[in-house]
C-alpha positions as CSV (number, residue, x, y, z in Angstrom):
1,M,0.3,0.1,0.1
2,E,2.2,2.6,1.5
3,S,4.6,2.2,-2.2
4,L,1.1,2.7,-4.2
5,I,0.9,5.9,-2.5
6,T,4.5,6.9,-2.6
7,A,4.1,6.5,-6.5
8,F,1.1,8.2,-7.0
9,Q,2.3,11.1,-4.8
10,K,5.5,11.4,-7.3
11,E,3.2,11.3,-10.4
12,L,1.3,14.4,-9.0
13,H,4.3,16.4,-8.5
14,T,5.2,16.6,-11.9
15,A,1.9,16.8,-13.5
16,N,0.2,19.2,-15.7
17,E,-3.2,20.3,-14.9
18,Q,-4.4,17.9,-17.8
19,A,-2.3,14.9,-16.5
20,F,-3.7,15.4,-13.0
21,Q,-7.0,14.2,-13.5
22,S,-6.0,10.9,-15.2
23,Y,-3.5,10.5,-12.5
24,I,-5.9,10.8,-9.5
25,Q,-8.8,8.2,-12.1
26,S,-6.1,5.5,-12.1
27,F,-5.1,5.4,-8.7
28,L,-8.9,5.4,-7.6
29,N,-9.4,2.5,-10.2
30,I,-5.9,0.6,-9.3
31,W,-7.1,1.0,-5.2
32,S,-10.3,0.2,-5.9
33,Y,-9.1,-3.4,-7.6
34,E,-6.8,-4.1,-4.4
35,Y,-9.0,-3.0,-1.7
36,N,-12.4,-3.8,-3.3
37,S,-13.7,0.1,-2.3
38,L,-12.9,3.2,-2.0
39,D,-13.7,3.4,1.3
40,E,-10.6,3.4,2.8
41,I,-8.3,5.4,0.9
42,P,-5.7,7.2,3.3
43,F,-5.7,11.0,4.7
44,E,-3.0,12.1,2.7
45,V,-4.3,10.6,-0.7
46,S,-8.0,12.0,-0.3
47,N,-6.7,15.0,0.3
48,L,-5.0,15.6,-2.7
49,I,-8.2,14.6,-4.5
50,H,-10.2,16.9,-2.7
51,L,-7.9,19.4,-3.4
52,S,-8.4,19.4,-7.0
53,D,-10.8,21.2,-9.0
54,Y,-13.0,18.5,-9.3
55,D,-13.9,16.0,-6.5
56,I,-13.6,12.4,-8.1
57,L,-15.0,10.7,-4.6
58,T,-18.3,12.6,-4.2
59,D,-18.8,13.7,-7.7
60,Q,-19.4,17.3,-6.8
61,E,-17.5,20.6,-7.9
62,I,-15.8,22.5,-5.1
C-alpha cells in the first residue's frame, strides 16, 4: 500500500493540469481493484483528491 501511495504522490508532483485528473482516476481504479472499495483511502491521498478542481470521490464540483 505504501509504495502505491508514494508512486501516486510522485506522479502528482510532476503532473500538469491535464494529467492530474488522469492520475487521480488511475489511482482510484488501482485502489478499488486492490482493496475492493474506495472507503479506506488514506488521508494523505484523499486530501490531494479533494484539493483538485473536481472532487471525483463525491462527484461534486468544489
